[in-house]
C-alpha positions as CSV (number, residue, x, y, z in Angstrom):
1,X,-56.0,32.1,47.8
2,X,-56.5,29.0,46.1
3,X,-54.1,30.6,43.0
4,X,-51.6,31.3,46.0
5,X,-51.3,27.9,47.0
6,X,-51.3,26.3,44.0
7,X,-48.1,28.1,42.8
8,X,-46.8,28.0,46.7
9,X,-47.4,24.1,45.6
10,X,-45.4,24.0,42.3
11,X,-42.6,26.0,43.8
12,X,-42.3,23.5,46.6
13,X,-41.0,20.6,44.4
14,X,-38.2,23.2,42.3
15,X,-37.2,24.0,45.1
16,X,-36.4,20.4,46.4
17,X,-34.7,19.7,43.3
18,X,-32.6,22.5,43.0
19,X,-31.7,22.3,46.5
20,X,-31.2,17.4,45.7
21,X,-29.0,19.2,42.4
22,X,-27.1,21.2,44.7
23,X,-26.2,18.8,47.2
24,X,-25.6,15.8,44.6
25,X,-22.6,15.2,43.8
26,X,-21.6,16.0,40.1
27,X,-21.5,13.5,37.4
28,X,-18.7,11.6,36.7
29,X,-15.6,12.3,33.8
30,X,-14.5,10.0,31.5
31,X,-11.8,7.8,33.2
32,X,-8.9,9.3,32.5
33,X,-6.8,6.6,30.8
34,X,-3.8,4.9,32.3
35,X,-0.6,5.7,30.8
36,X,1.6,2.7,29.9
37,X,4.1,1.9,31.9
38,X,8.0,3.1,30.5
39,X,8.9,-0.4,30.2
40,X,6.6,-2.0,27.8
41,X,6.6,0.9,25.3
42,X,9.6,-0.2,23.7
43,X,8.1,-4.2,23.6
44,X,4.6,-3.1,21.9
45,X,6.7,-1.0,19.3
46,X,8.5,-4.1,18.2
47,X,5.0,-6.5,18.5
48,X,3.8,-3.5,16.0
49,X,7.2,-4.3,13.4
50,X,6.7,-7.7,13.5
51,X,3.4,-7.8,13.3
52,X,3.5,-5.6,9.7
53,X,6.9,-7.7,9.0
54,X,4.3,-10.7,9.4
55,X,1.5,-9.5,7.2
56,X,4.0,-7.8,4.6
57,X,6.8,-10.1,3.9
58,X,3.4,-13.0,3.2
59,X,2.7,-10.6,0.1
60,X,6.4,-9.4,-0.9
61,X,8.1,-12.8,-0.5
62,X,6.3,-13.6,-3.9
63,X,6.3,-10.9,-5.7
64,X,9.9,-10.4,-4.9
65,X,10.8,-14.2,-6.2
66,X,8.5,-14.4,-8.9
67,X,10.9,-15.4,-11.3
68,X,12.5,-17.5,-9.5
69,X,9.1,-19.2,-8.2
70,X,8.5,-20.4,-12.1
71,X,10.9,-23.4,-11.9
72,X,9.6,-24.4,-8.6
73,X,6.1,-24.7,-10.2
74,X,7.2,-25.2,-14.1
75,X,5.2,-22.2,-14.5
76,X,5.0,-19.1,-17.0
77,X,5.5,-15.4,-15.6
78,X,1.9,-14.7,-16.0
79,X,0.8,-17.8,-14.5
80,X,3.1,-17.7,-11.3
81,X,1.6,-14.1,-10.9
82,X,-1.8,-15.2,-10.6
83,X,-0.9,-16.4,-6.6
84,X,-0.4,-12.0,-6.1
85,X,-3.7,-11.9,-7.6
86,X,-5.2,-14.7,-5.3
87,X,-3.6,-12.9,-2.6
88,X,-4.6,-9.3,-3.4
89,X,-8.7,-10.4,-4.2
90,X,-9.4,-11.0,-0.9
91,X,-6.8,-8.9,0.4
92,X,-8.2,-5.0,-1.0
93,X,-12.0,-5.1,0.8
94,X,-11.7,-7.2,4.0
95,X,-10.4,-4.6,6.0
96,X,-14.0,-2.6,5.9
97,X,-15.5,-5.1,7.2
98,X,-13.2,-6.7,10.1
99,X,-14.0,-2.7,11.5
100,X,-17.4,-3.2,12.3
101,X,-16.3,-6.9,13.3
102,X,-13.5,-5.3,16.1
103,X,-16.2,-3.0,17.4
104,X,-19.0,-5.7,17.4
105,X,-17.5,-8.5,19.2
106,X,-14.2,-6.8,20.3
107,X,-11.0,-6.7,20.0
108,X,-9.9,-9.4,22.3
109,X,-11.6,-11.9,20.4
110,X,-11.7,-10.1,17.2
111,X,-7.3,-10.1,17.9
112,X,-7.0,-13.6,18.7
113,X,-9.2,-15.4,16.2
114,X,-7.8,-13.1,12.7
115,X,-3.8,-14.6,14.8
116,X,-5.4,-18.2,14.3
117,X,-6.8,-17.6,10.7
118,X,-3.5,-16.0,10.1
119,X,-1.2,-19.2,11.7
120,X,-3.7,-21.5,10.0
121,X,-3.1,-20.3,6.6
122,X,0.5,-20.4,7.2
123,X,0.6,-24.1,8.0
124,X,-1.2,-24.5,4.9
125,X,1.4,-23.1,2.7
126,X,3.1,-26.2,3.9
127,X,1.0,-28.2,2.2
128,X,1.3,-27.0,-1.6
129,X,2.1,-29.0,-4.0
130,X,1.2,-27.4,-7.4
131,X,0.7,-24.2,-8.7
132,X,-3.3,-24.8,-8.5
133,X,-3.4,-25.6,-4.5
134,X,-0.8,-23.1,-4.6
135,X,-3.6,-20.2,-5.6
136,X,-6.1,-21.4,-3.2
137,X,-3.7,-21.0,-0.2
138,X,-2.8,-17.6,-1.4
139,X,-6.2,-16.5,-1.5
140,X,-6.3,-18.2,2.2
141,X,-3.7,-16.4,3.5
142,X,-5.2,-12.8,1.6
143,X,-8.3,-13.1,3.8
144,X,-6.1,-13.8,6.7
145,X,-3.5,-11.3,6.8
146,X,-5.8,-8.6,6.2
147,X,-6.5,-8.7,10.2
148,X,-3.0,-8.7,10.9
149,X,-2.0,-5.3,9.2
150,X,-4.6,-3.3,11.7
151,X,-3.2,-4.9,14.7
152,X,0.1,-3.9,13.7
153,X,-1.5,-0.1,13.6
154,X,-3.2,-0.8,17.0
155,X,-0.4,-2.0,19.3
156,X,2.0,1.1,17.5
157,X,-0.7,3.6,18.7
158,X,-0.8,1.5,22.1
159,X,2.0,2.7,22.7
160,X,1.4,6.4,23.2
161,X,-0.7,8.6,25.0
162,X,-3.8,9.7,23.9
163,X,-2.3,13.2,22.5
164,X,0.7,11.5,20.3
165,X,-1.6,8.6,18.6
166,X,-2.3,10.6,15.5
167,X,1.0,12.2,15.5
168,X,3.9,10.1,16.4
169,X,2.1,6.6,17.1
170,X,0.4,6.9,13.5
171,X,4.1,8.1,11.9
172,X,5.8,5.3,12.9
173,X,3.0,3.2,12.0
174,X,3.4,4.2,8.7
175,X,6.8,3.6,8.3
176,X,6.8,0.3,9.5
177,X,4.5,-0.7,6.7
178,X,7.4,0.3,3.8
179,X,9.7,-2.3,6.0
180,X,8.3,-5.7,4.6
181,X,9.6,-5.1,0.8
182,X,13.0,-4.4,1.5
183,X,13.4,-7.0,4.0
184,X,11.8,-9.0,1.6
185,X,14.2,-8.8,-0.9
186,X,17.3,-9.2,1.5
187,X,16.4,-12.5,3.0
188,X,15.4,-14.0,-0.4
189,X,18.3,-15.4,-1.9
190,X,19.1,-17.4,1.4
191,X,15.7,-18.8,2.0
192,X,15.5,-19.8,-1.4
193,X,19.1,-21.2,-1.4
194,X,17.5,-23.4,1.7
195,X,14.5,-24.7,0.0
196,X,12.3,-22.7,-2.4
197,X,8.9,-21.7,-2.0
198,X,8.6,-23.6,1.0
199,X,11.6,-22.0,3.0
200,X,9.8,-18.8,1.9
201,X,6.9,-19.6,3.8
202,X,8.4,-21.4,6.3
203,X,9.3,-18.5,7.7
204,X,6.2,-16.9,7.5
205,X,4.6,-19.4,9.7
206,X,7.8,-19.0,12.3
207,X,6.4,-15.2,13.1
208,X,3.3,-16.4,12.7
209,X,3.5,-18.7,15.6
210,X,5.6,-15.8,17.4
211,X,3.1,-13.5,16.8
212,X,0.4,-15.8,18.0
213,X,2.5,-15.9,21.6
214,X,2.4,-11.7,21.6
215,X,-1.0,-11.3,20.8
216,X,-1.9,-13.6,24.2
217,X,0.7,-12.0,26.4
218,X,0.6,-8.2,25.2
219,X,-3.3,-7.3,25.4
220,X,-4.6,-4.4,23.8
221,X,-7.2,-1.8,25.2
222,X,-10.8,-3.3,24.2
223,X,-13.0,0.0,23.5
224,X,-16.5,-0.4,24.2
225,X,-18.8,-2.2,21.7
226,X,-21.7,-1.2,20.4
227,X,-23.9,-3.3,17.7
228,X,-22.7,-1.1,14.3
229,X,-23.5,-4.2,12.1
230,X,-27.2,-4.5,10.1
231,X,-28.6,-7.4,7.4
232,X,-27.9,-4.9,4.1
233,X,-24.2,-3.9,5.3
234,X,-23.5,-7.9,5.0
235,X,-25.1,-7.4,1.1
236,X,-23.4,-4.3,0.3
237,X,-20.4,-6.0,1.6
238,X,-20.0,-8.6,-0.3
239,X,-20.5,-6.7,-3.3
240,X,-17.8,-4.5,-1.8
241,X,-15.5,-7.3,-2.0
242,X,-16.3,-8.6,-5.4
243,X,-16.1,-5.7,-7.3
244,X,-12.5,-4.4,-5.6
245,X,-11.7,-8.3,-6.2
246,X,-12.2,-8.3,-9.4
247,X,-10.5,-5.2,-10.0
248,X,-7.1,-7.1,-8.0
249,X,-7.2,-9.6,-10.6
250,X,-7.9,-7.9,-13.5
251,X,-4.7,-5.0,-12.5
252,X,-2.8,-7.6,-11.6
253,X,-3.4,-9.8,-14.8
254,X,-4.1,-7.2,-17.1
255,X,-0.9,-5.8,-18.7
256,X,0.8,-9.5,-19.0
257,X,-2.7,-11.6,-20.6
258,X,-2.9,-8.2,-22.2
259,X,-5.9,-5.8,-22.1
260,X,-7.8,-6.7,-25.1
261,X,-6.4,-10.2,-25.9
262,X,-7.8,-12.2,-22.8
263,X,-11.7,-12.0,-22.8
264,X,-11.9,-13.0,-19.2
265,X,-10.8,-9.7,-18.9
266,X,-13.9,-7.5,-19.8
267,X,-16.0,-9.8,-18.0
268,X,-14.2,-9.4,-14.6
269,X,-14.2,-5.5,-15.4
270,X,-18.4,-6.0,-15.9
271,X,-18.7,-7.3,-13.2
272,X,-16.5,-5.1,-10.9
273,X,-18.5,-2.2,-12.2
274,X,-21.6,-3.9,-12.0
275,X,-21.1,-5.2,-8.1
276,X,-20.1,-1.8,-7.4
277,X,-22.9,-0.2,-8.7
278,X,-25.5,-2.0,-6.9
279,X,-23.3,-1.0,-3.9
280,X,-23.7,2.9,-4.5
281,X,-27.8,1.5,-5.3
282,X,-28.1,-0.1,-2.3
283,X,-26.2,2.8,0.3
284,X,-27.8,5.6,-1.2
285,X,-31.0,5.4,0.0
286,X,-30.3,4.0,3.4
287,X,-30.7,6.6,6.6
288,X,-27.1,4.3,8.1
289,X,-25.4,3.3,5.7
290,X,-22.4,1.7,5.0
291,X,-20.0,3.8,3.2
292,X,-21.8,7.7,3.2
293,X,-21.8,7.7,-0.9
294,X,-22.5,11.4,-0.2
295,X,-19.1,12.2,2.0
296,X,-17.0,9.7,0.0
297,X,-17.7,12.3,-2.8
298,X,-17.5,15.3,-1.5
299,X,-14.7,18.2,-2.1
300,X,-12.7,17.5,0.8
301,X,-12.2,13.7,0.5
302,X,-11.9,13.6,-3.5
303,X,-8.8,16.1,-2.6
304,X,-7.5,13.6,0.1
305,X,-8.0,10.6,-2.4
306,X,-6.5,12.6,-5.3
307,X,-3.4,13.3,-2.9
308,X,-3.1,8.9,-1.6
309,X,-3.2,8.2,-6.3
310,X,-0.2,10.3,-6.2
311,X,1.5,9.0,-3.7
312,X,0.6,5.7,-4.9
313,X,1.6,6.9,-8.7
314,X,5.3,8.1,-7.8
315,X,6.1,5.7,-4.8
316,X,5.5,2.8,-7.6
317,X,8.9,4.6,-8.8
318,X,10.5,1.7,-6.3
319,X,8.1,-0.8,-5.6
320,X,7.0,-1.9,-8.3
321,X,9.7,0.0,-11.5
322,X,12.8,-0.4,-10.4
323,X,12.3,-3.6,-8.9
324,X,11.3,-4.3,-12.9
325,X,14.5,-2.5,-14.4
326,X,16.7,-4.2,-12.6
327,X,15.0,-8.2,-13.3
328,X,15.2,-6.6,-17.0
329,X,18.9,-6.2,-16.9
330,X,19.4,-9.4,-15.2
331,X,20.5,-8.4,-11.0
332,X,19.3,-11.4,-9.1
333,X,18.2,-10.6,-5.4
334,X,21.3,-11.5,-4.4
335,X,22.9,-8.7,-6.3
336,X,20.5,-6.3,-4.8
337,X,20.6,-7.0,-1.4
338,X,23.2,-3.9,-0.3
339,X,20.7,-1.3,-2.1
340,X,18.1,-2.8,-0.2
341,X,19.2,-1.9,3.2
342,X,20.7,1.1,2.0
343,X,16.7,1.6,1.3
344,X,15.7,-0.1,4.3
345,X,17.9,2.5,6.5
346,X,16.3,5.9,4.1
347,X,12.8,4.5,5.0
348,X,14.0,4.2,9.1
349,X,15.6,8.4,8.3
350,X,12.8,9.2,6.6
351,X,10.1,8.3,8.8
352,X,11.6,9.4,11.9
353,X,12.0,12.8,11.0
354,X,8.1,12.4,9.5
355,X,7.5,11.7,13.1
356,X,9.4,14.9,14.3
357,X,7.6,17.1,12.0
358,X,4.4,15.5,12.7
359,X,4.9,17.7,16.6
360,X,5.8,20.3,15.3
361,X,3.5,23.3,13.3
362,X,5.5,22.5,9.8
363,X,3.9,19.1,9.2
364,X,2.6,21.1,5.9
365,X,6.2,20.1,4.9
366,X,6.3,16.9,4.8
367,X,4.4,16.3,1.9
368,X,7.0,19.1,-0.2
369,X,9.9,17.5,0.5
370,X,8.9,14.3,-0.1
371,X,7.7,15.1,-3.6
372,X,11.2,17.0,-4.0
373,X,13.2,13.9,-3.1
374,X,10.8,11.7,-5.2
375,X,11.2,13.5,-8.2
376,X,15.0,14.0,-8.2
377,X,15.5,10.8,-7.1
378,X,13.3,9.5,-10.5
379,X,14.8,12.2,-12.7
380,X,18.5,10.6,-11.9
381,X,17.2,7.2,-12.1
382,X,16.1,8.3,-15.8
383,X,19.7,9.1,-17.0
384,X,20.7,5.2,-16.6
385,X,21.8,2.9,-19.4
386,X,22.4,-0.7,-20.1
387,X,25.5,-1.0,-18.1
388,X,23.9,0.7,-14.8
389,X,24.4,-1.5,-11.8
390,X,23.5,-1.3,-7.8
391,X,26.1,0.9,-6.9
392,X,24.8,4.5,-9.6
393,X,21.5,3.5,-7.8
394,X,22.4,4.0,-3.8
395,X,21.3,7.8,-3.4
396,X,18.7,8.3,-5.6
397,X,16.6,5.0,-4.3
398,X,17.5,6.5,-0.5
399,X,15.8,9.8,-1.5
400,X,12.9,8.1,-3.1
401,X,12.6,5.8,0.2
402,X,12.6,8.8,2.3
403,X,10.7,10.9,0.6
404,X,7.9,8.1,0.5
405,X,8.2,7.6,4.3
406,X,7.5,11.1,4.3
407,X,4.3,11.1,2.8
408,X,1.6,9.3,3.7
409,X,1.5,9.9,7.8
410,X,-0.2,13.6,7.8
411,X,-2.3,12.6,5.1
412,X,-4.0,10.3,7.2
413,X,-3.6,12.3,10.3
414,X,-5.3,13.9,8.7
415,X,-8.3,12.1,7.6
416,X,-8.7,10.3,10.9
417,X,-9.0,13.3,12.7
418,X,-11.9,14.6,10.3
419,X,-13.6,11.3,10.1
420,X,-13.6,10.8,14.1
421,X,-14.7,14.2,14.5
422,X,-18.0,13.6,12.6
423,X,-18.0,9.9,14.7
424,X,-18.4,6.1,14.2
425,X,-19.6,5.4,11.1
426,X,-17.4,7.7,9.2
427,X,-14.6,5.9,10.3
428,X,-15.4,3.3,7.8
429,X,-16.1,5.2,5.1
430,X,-12.3,7.0,5.7
431,X,-11.2,3.1,5.7
432,X,-13.1,2.9,2.8
433,X,-11.0,5.4,1.1
434,X,-7.9,4.6,2.6
435,X,-7.6,1.3,1.1
436,X,-9.2,2.1,-2.3
437,X,-6.0,4.0,-2.8
438,X,-3.6,2.1,-1.5
439,X,-4.2,-1.5,-2.4
440,X,-6.3,-0.7,-5.6
441,X,-4.7,2.0,-6.3
442,X,-1.4,0.6,-5.7
443,X,-1.9,-1.7,-8.0
444,X,-3.5,0.8,-10.8
445,X,-0.1,2.6,-10.3
446,X,1.9,-0.6,-11.0
447,X,-0.6,-1.8,-14.0
448,X,-0.3,1.3,-15.7
449,X,3.6,1.9,-15.0
450,X,4.3,-1.4,-16.6
451,X,1.6,-1.1,-19.4
452,X,3.9,2.4,-20.6
453,X,6.8,-0.1,-20.3
454,X,5.8,-2.5,-22.7
455,X,4.5,0.3,-24.9
456,X,7.5,1.9,-25.4
457,X,9.8,-0.9,-25.8
458,X,7.9,-2.0,-29.0
459,X,8.5,2.0,-29.7
460,X,12.0,2.1,-29.0
461,X,12.5,-1.1,-30.5
462,X,10.9,-0.5,-33.6
463,X,12.7,2.8,-34.1
464,X,16.2,0.9,-33.3
465,X,15.5,-1.8,-36.2
466,X,15.3,0.5,-38.3
467,X,19.0,1.3,-38.6
468,X,20.0,-2.2,-38.3
469,X,20.3,-3.1,-41.8
470,X,22.8,-6.6,-42.0
471,X,24.3,-4.6,-45.6
472,X,25.4,-2.2,-43.4
473,X,29.5,-3.0,-42.9
474,X,29.0,-2.0,-39.2
475,X,26.3,-4.3,-38.3
476,X,27.3,-7.2,-40.2
477,X,30.5,-6.7,-38.0
478,X,28.4,-6.5,-34.5
479,X,27.2,-9.5,-36.4
480,X,30.1,-11.2,-37.1
481,X,31.7,-10.5,-33.5
482,X,28.9,-12.0,-31.7
483,X,29.4,-15.3,-33.1
484,X,32.5,-16.0,-33.0
485,X,31.7,-17.4,-29.8
486,X,30.0,-20.3,-31.3
487,X,33.2,-21.0,-34.1
488,X,34.5,-23.2,-32.0
489,X,31.2,-25.5,-32.2
490,X,28.9,-24.7,-35.0
491,X,30.6,-24.7,-38.4
492,X,27.7,-24.2,-40.5
493,X,28.1,-20.7,-41.5
494,X,24.0,-19.6,-42.4
495,X,23.7,-21.0,-38.4
496,X,26.9,-19.1,-36.9
497,X,25.8,-16.3,-38.5
498,X,21.8,-17.2,-36.9
499,X,23.5,-17.2,-34.1
500,X,25.1,-13.5,-34.6
501,X,21.9,-12.4,-35.9
502,X,19.8,-13.6,-32.2
503,X,22.9,-12.4,-30.0
504,X,22.1,-8.4,-31.5
505,X,18.6,-8.7,-31.4
506,X,19.4,-9.7,-27.9
507,X,21.2,-6.5,-26.9
508,X,18.2,-4.4,-29.2
509,X,16.1,-5.7,-26.8
510,X,17.9,-5.2,-24.0
511,X,18.5,-1.3,-24.6
512,X,14.9,-0.8,-25.9
513,X,13.9,-2.1,-22.3
514,X,16.8,0.3,-21.3
515,X,15.2,3.5,-22.5
516,X,11.4,2.3,-22.2
517,X,12.1,2.6,-18.6
518,X,13.8,5.9,-18.3
519,X,11.0,7.0,-20.0
520,X,8.6,5.6,-16.9
521,X,11.6,6.9,-15.2
522,X,10.7,10.4,-16.5
523,X,7.2,9.9,-16.2
524,X,6.8,9.6,-12.3
525,X,9.6,12.5,-12.1
526,X,6.9,14.8,-13.9
527,X,4.0,13.9,-11.8
528,X,5.6,14.8,-9.0
529,X,6.6,18.1,-10.4
530,X,2.9,18.4,-11.7
531,X,1.6,17.5,-7.9
532,X,4.0,19.8,-6.3
533,X,2.9,22.4,-8.2
534,X,-0.6,21.8,-7.7
535,X,0.0,22.1,-3.8
536,X,1.6,25.2,-4.0
537,X,-1.0,26.9,-6.1
538,X,-3.3,25.4,-3.5
539,X,-1.6,26.8,-0.3
540,X,-1.2,30.1,-2.3
541,X,-4.9,30.4,-3.4
542,X,-5.8,29.6,0.8
543,X,-3.1,32.0,2.0
544,X,-5.1,34.2,-0.1
545,X,-8.6,33.8,0.6
546,X,-7.3,34.3,4.2
547,X,-6.1,37.5,3.8
548,X,-8.7,38.2,2.1
549,X,-11.2,36.8,4.9
550,X,-9.4,39.0,7.5
551,X,-9.7,42.2,5.7
552,X,-12.6,41.9,5.1
553,X,-13.8,41.5,9.1
554,X,-11.5,44.4,10.0
555,X,-13.5,46.6,7.5
556,X,-17.1,45.5,8.6
557,X,-15.4,45.7,12.7
């Protein structure tokens, strides 16, 4: 009787609990995101474009006018290039820390503080008086500009519903990252005429003030905060920042001071390797690491990093190689304005086409189209001569620009989806891969291609000089023709002949550089073709593996 009573006593609470569960209302589902009013969408998209331009112009205005700024600072090309190195040193790694700061302290506070810092940095540019103060201010600008690219992405994604953020939204955001380089070269001649260095960065300050008003009047949706920063994260990030910063300085300046000539290049490389090794030592044993090293070096991530590095290498055809080729030919920015307008239009067309592909099942074809366009454009550029002018490169550069706009969105969308599926910490790891391949990878590609140009120029110069002998009647006639223009002002035959020889040496140097750049364009073409072949073989392997799996499953059933 007691056992029955005990059983009844135990059953009674269970019955009450079951009845309560049946009568209780269901657990509330997560709130459905409220779609943005249609009239706000173009304003948020325009805000994204402005933020990307504000951040990108700060870096590209300097790169586009590096030779023109030598006079402003009374410095050599290598000395002025320290401005780019100072900007990239903090910029290369700061976004990794900013993601955690944004998550812990809130998006709104992050956006407001970031734009205030950028405005202050832009104002400091107006007080630059010499190269040393300019280097300090550019380093501060690099730190302040890193959050703006993040905000540019967030404003573009804010304009789209959740199902379109990683398709159309991310494609348009990445398209906007391509605008700053051509716009900088389009507007630079007029700005330099107005006031040199200060005019360039007065524009940056004006854009920063407009962005300041936008951020305060057009808020972003703030995700929930979470405590994600740990004490060891600070040490790991500082070591990572020093490592990336040293690499950025070495890759920016190594080919200018030459790799084996300046002792400090080796010192910075040793510091970079040591700091990154310490990051590995700290992060590997941690239960909640800032960077999951094992996941970073997994097979899919290494393949993704390889694809991103390939993109940075082949896209350097336009961003650095072609631009340096124009400068070597003596073309100034005001002579290439039409070319960069065409590049800008091609980037927009390529980005919009990629956004359309991202909403279909043919998104994988974007990479193939991109590499085909870049390979074809680079091959066309490899046929250049010293008489080539921008008009002959309109088509090839438009193809390269369109291909560059097609390449990146599918990779980044797939990486983001994989990181989000694994949880919030893995987004930081994905950002580490993306930033390393895009910032350090871009500098590495430019450095290697620039070094290749220098080596090939020496080779072609030696080959050409071997065949130039003053005893050759044709060479003597050419020297005489070149020196004839100085005949009215130089009466000494020896000096007149020396001027002719100097002018001939200039022509030989120009021709050897042209041949060197043709070799570089051809290398980029071959790299694109090799990447295309690798992707085709990989897709064929996946297709055959899928067929074998389907056949095995059919046999088992």
